[in-house]
C-alpha positions in Angstrom: 3.9 -49.4 14.6 5.3 -48.9 11.2 8.9 -49.2 9.8 10.1 -45.9 9.7 9.5 -45.9 14.0 11.3 -48.9 14.4 14.3 -47.8 12.5 14.3 -44.8 14.7 14.0 -46.6 17.8 16.9 -48.7 16.6 19.7 -45.8 16.1 21.6 -44.4 19.0 20.6 -41.4 20.6 23.4 -39.7 18.9 21.3 -40.6 15.5 18.3 -39.7 16.9 19.8 -36.2 17.7 21.3 -35.8 14.1 17.9 -36.8 12.3 16.0 -34.4 14.4 18.5 -31.6 13.5 18.2 -32.4 10.0 14.6 -32.2 10.0 14.0 -28.9 11.9 16.8 -27.7 9.1 14.5 -28.8 6.4 11.0 -27.4 7.9 12.8 -23.9 8.3 13.8 -24.2 4.2 10.7 -25.5 3.3 8.5 -22.7 5.5 6.8 -20.3 3.2 7.3 -16.4 3.7 5.3 -14.3 4.8 5.3 -11.2 3.1 2.5 -9.4 5.1 1.5 -9.3 8.8 -0.8 -12.3 9.5 -3.8 -12.8 11.6 -5.5 -16.3 12.1 -9.3 -15.6 12.5 -10.2 -19.4 12.3 -9.6 -19.8 15.7 -12.5 -17.2 16.7 -15.9 -18.4 17.6 -18.4 -18.7 14.9 -18.8 -15.8 12.4 -21.8 -13.6 13.7 -22.8 -11.8 11.0 -25.7 -9.4 12.4 -23.8 -8.4 15.4 -20.7 -7.4 13.3 -22.9 -5.6 11.1 -24.9 -3.8 13.8 -21.6 -2.6 15.5 -19.9 -1.6 12.3 -22.6 0.5 11.3 -23.0 2.2 14.7 -19.1 2.9 14.9 -18.7 3.8 11.4 -21.4 6.1 11.8 -20.1 8.0 14.9 -16.6 8.1 13.7 -18.0 9.7 10.4 -19.6 12.4 12.1 -17.2 13.2 14.5 -14.5 14.0 12.4 -16.3 15.4 9.7 -17.7 17.9 12.1 -14.1 18.8 13.6 -12.4 19.1 10.0 -15.0 20.4 7.8 -13.3 23.9 7.3 -9.8 22.5 6.5 -11.8 20.4 4.0 -13.3 23.4 2.6 -10.4 25.5 1.9 -9.0 22.3 0.1 -12.2 22.2 -1.9 -11.8 26.0 -2.7 -8.1 25.5 -3.7 -9.0 22.8 -5.9 -11.5 24.4 -7.9 -9.9 28.0 -8.6 -8.7 27.8 -11.7 -5.3 30.0 -12.6 -4.6 32.0 -9.9 -7.8 32.5 -8.8 -8.2 33.8 -4.8 -9.2 31.8 -2.1 -12.3 33.0 0.3 -12.0 32.2 3.9 -15.7 33.2 4.5 -18.2 30.5 5.3 -15.8 27.6 6.1 -19.0 25.5 7.8 -20.7 26.3 4.4 -23.0 22.7 4.0 -21.9 21.2 6.7 -25.4 20.4 8.0 -26.4 18.8 4.7 -23.3 16.9 4.4 -23.7 15.3 7.9 -27.2 13.8 6.7 -25.0 12.1 4.1 -21.9 11.5 6.0 -23.8 9.4 8.6 -25.5 6.7 6.4 -22.6 6.7 4.2 -19.9 6.0 7.0 -22.2 3.6 8.7 -22.6 1.5 5.6 -18.9 2.0 4.4 -17.9 -0.1 7.9 -21.0 -1.9 8.2 -20.0 -3.6 4.7 -16.3 -3.5 5.5 -16.2 -5.5 9.0 -18.2 -8.6 8.0 -16.8 -8.6 4.6 -13.0 -8.4 6.6 -13.6 -11.0 8.9 -15.3 -13.5 6.6 -12.5 -13.0 4.2 -9.8 -13.4 7.0 -11.4 -16.8 7.9 -11.1 -18.2 4.4 -7.7 -16.8 3.0 -4.5 -18.0 4.1 -3.1 -16.2 7.1 -0.1 -14.5 5.2 -2.7 -13.0 2.8 -4.5 -10.7 5.4 -3.6 -7.6 3.5 -5.5 -9.0 0.7 -8.4 -9.2 2.7 -8.1 -6.1 4.0 -7.7 -4.4 0.3 -10.8 -6.4 -0.8 -13.0 -5.4 2.1 -12.0 -1.7 2.0 -13.0 -1.6 -2.0 -16.3 -3.5 -1.2 -17.1 -0.8 1.4 -16.1 1.8 -0.7 -18.4 0.6 -3.7 -21.5 0.5 -1.1 -20.9 3.8 0.5 -20.5 5.5 -3.1 -24.0 5.6 -3.6 -24.6 7.7 -0.7 -21.3 9.7 -0.6 -21.4 11.1 -4.3 -24.6 13.1 -3.9 -23.4 14.1 -0.8 -20.2 15.2 -2.1 -21.5 17.0 -5.1 -23.9 18.8 -2.8 -21.3 19.9 -0.4 -18.7 20.9 -3.0 -21.1 22.9 -4.9 -22.1 24.8 -1.4 -18.6 25.2 -0.4 -17.4 26.8 -3.6 -20.5 29.3 -3.4 -22.7 27.9 -6.0 -25.7 27.3 -3.3 -26.3 28.6 0.1 -28.4 25.3 1.5 -28.5 21.8 0.8 -32.2 21.3 0.0 -31.8 24.0 -2.5 -28.9 22.4 -3.7 -30.5 19.1 -4.2 -33.6 20.9 -6.0 -31.5 22.9 -8.7 -28.8 20.4 -9.3 -31.6 17.6 -10.5 -34.1 20.5 -12.0 -31.0 22.2 -14.5 -28.9 19.0 -14.7 -31.3 15.6 -14.1 -30.7 13.2 -11.5 -27.6 12.1 -13.1 -26.2 15.7 -12.0 -26.1 14.4 -8.4 -24.2 11.9 -9.5 -21.3 14.1 -11.4 -18.1 12.8 -11.6 -19.0 9.3 -10.2 -16.4 7.6 -12.4 -13.7 10.1 -11.0 -15.0 9.3 -7.2 -14.7 5.8 -7.3 -11.6 6.3 -9.1 -10.4 8.2 -6.2 -11.9 6.5 -3.6 -11.8 3.0 -4.3 -8.1 3.1 -4.0 -8.0 5.4 -0.9 -10.5 3.3 1.3 -8.3 -0.1 0.2 -5.2 1.7 0.5 -6.1 3.3 4.0 -7.8 0.6 5.6 -5.2 -2.1 4.2 -2.3 0.5 6.0 -4.2 1.0 9.0 -4.6 -2.7 9.4 -1.5 -4.1 8.6 0.7 -1.5 10.8 -2.1 -2.3 14.0 -1.3 -6.4 13.3 2.4 -5.7 13.4 2.5 -3.1 16.3 0.1 -6.2 18.4 2.5 -8.7 17.6 5.6 -6.9 18.4 4.2 -5.2 21.8 2.2 -8.5 22.3 -0.6 -6.7 23.6 -3.7 -4.8 22.6 -3.3 -1.4 21.4 -4.8 1.8 23.6 -6.5 4.5 21.9 -3.6 7.1 21.4 -1.5 4.4 19.4 -4.7 3.6 17.3 -4.9 7.6 16.4 -1.3 7.5 15.6 -1.3 4.9 13.4 -4.7 6.2 11.7 -3.0 9.4 11.1 0.1 8.3 9.6 -2.0 5.7 7.3 -4.5 8.5 6.3 -1.6 11.4 5.4 0.2 9.0 3.4 -2.6 7.6 1.4 -4.3 11.2 1.3 -0.8 12.4 -0.5 -0.6 9.2 -3.0 -4.5 10.0 -4.0 -4.2 13.9 -4.5 -4.3 14.1 -8.4 -7.4 11.6 -8.2 -9.3 14.3 -6.0 -8.3 17.2 -8.0 -9.7 15.5 -11.3 -12.9 14.4 -8.9 -13.5 17.7 -7.7 -13.5 19.4 -10.9 -15.8 17.0 -12.4 -18.3 17.5 -9.8 -18.0 21.3 -9.5 -18.3 22.3 -13.1 -21.8 22.1 -13.1 -24.2 22.3 -16.6 -20.9 24.3 -17.8 -19.3 20.8 -19.1 -15.8 22.2 -19.1 -14.7 18.6 -18.9 -15.8 15.7 -21.1 -14.4 13.1 -18.7 -11.7 11.8 -16.6 -9.1 11.8 -19.7 -10.2 15.2 -21.0 -10.1 16.6 -17.5 -6.4 15.6 -16.8 -5.3 16.4 -20.2 -6.9 20.2 -20.0 -5.4 20.8 -16.4 -2.1 19.6 -17.5 -2.1 22.1 -20.7 -3.5 24.9 -19.1 -2.0 25.0 -15.8 0.7 22.4 -15.7 1.3 19.2 -14.0 1.9 21.0 -10.7 -1.8 21.9 -10.5 -2.4 18.0 -10.1 -1.1 18.7 -6.7 -3.4 21.6 -5.9 -4.6 21.3 -2.2 -2.1 18.5 -1.4 -1.1 20.2 1.9 -4.4 20.9 3.2 -5.7 17.3 2.1 -2.6 15.6 3.9 -3.4 17.5 7.1 -7.1 17.0 6.9 -6.9 13.5 5.8 -3.7 13.1 8.3 -5.8 14.8 11.3 -9.2 12.8 10.0 -7.5 9.1 10.3 -6.4 9.8 13.5 -10.0 11.0 15.0 -11.8 8.4 12.6 -10.0 5.3 14.0 -9.4 6.4 17.0 -13.5 7.0 17.8 -14.0 3.7 15.6 -11.9 1.5 17.7 -13.4 3.3 20.8 -16.6 2.9 20.0 -16.3 -1.0 18.8 -14.6 -1.6 22.4 -17.4 0.1 23.9 -20.0 -2.0 22.1 -18.2 -5.1 22.6 -18.1 -4.5 26.6 -21.8 -4.4 26.5 -22.0 -7.7 24.6 -23.1 -11.1 26.6 -20.0 -12.3 28.3 -20.4 -15.4 25.9 -20.1 -13.4 22.9 -17.3 -10.8 23.7 -14.5 -13.1 22.1 -15.9 -13.0 18.6 -14.3 -9.6 18.2 -11.0 -9.6 16.2 
């Protein structure tokens, strides 16, 4: 036994109490402050990448299809509001125009996004300090957005061209866009899409995950479906409002077609502000916040319910893998 231990035993009981109190005060002073909700992923069983990937793909695809089908008319109105220049009138017919073709892209895009997000998130949570869980969620959201963008952008271009009445069917839209504008026409506005969606995905999923962690710590239990839905709605609505100007720019670049009214992102911003005023960058903010708020509620509610459904069907010894 070392000198330090012998010295402690030689002290009186009052001295021991005083030393213990002093050490506790020092520990409290030295303990680092945690600015984000923390989560410990290292206590879980070994990382099962393929199972998490599979469950993410199924849950993401299911949630994406459900929310897109339910809220497509609101999205159509939002797109027409943003595409209208000056005081153009908004047509309220054909609000489901392009839904079938859009679902053909939404299903794989949502599946890819969550399929990348879930494994990336859990791996980052295992490698980063506990108080940096927000960084893990932000990074995983951005990675998921990049992976899904290769499917999302052509889907979004076709959808918005149909919503604004340029085409009547998705196959015709793809064929005519490719023939008139080339393959790059299907990726019109790709830069502005990333400018909008990468911050959107990162912020929305980070807000959602951090709110869930904080709520679970406070309630000392898992969240139920209505609670997941409410948190998802709040995260979606707030993120949707913040990113509305980016969404307006993305819409204008995607629907301009071969007319090339705008030369790029910065020219688009300058032209809109010059011709329509700064308030034009907030066009469609009402429908967008409503759409994404309700969409966040449905998406995250369905996502968590589907993930739980899949976990319940795992072998008993693998159920604890779920975060």
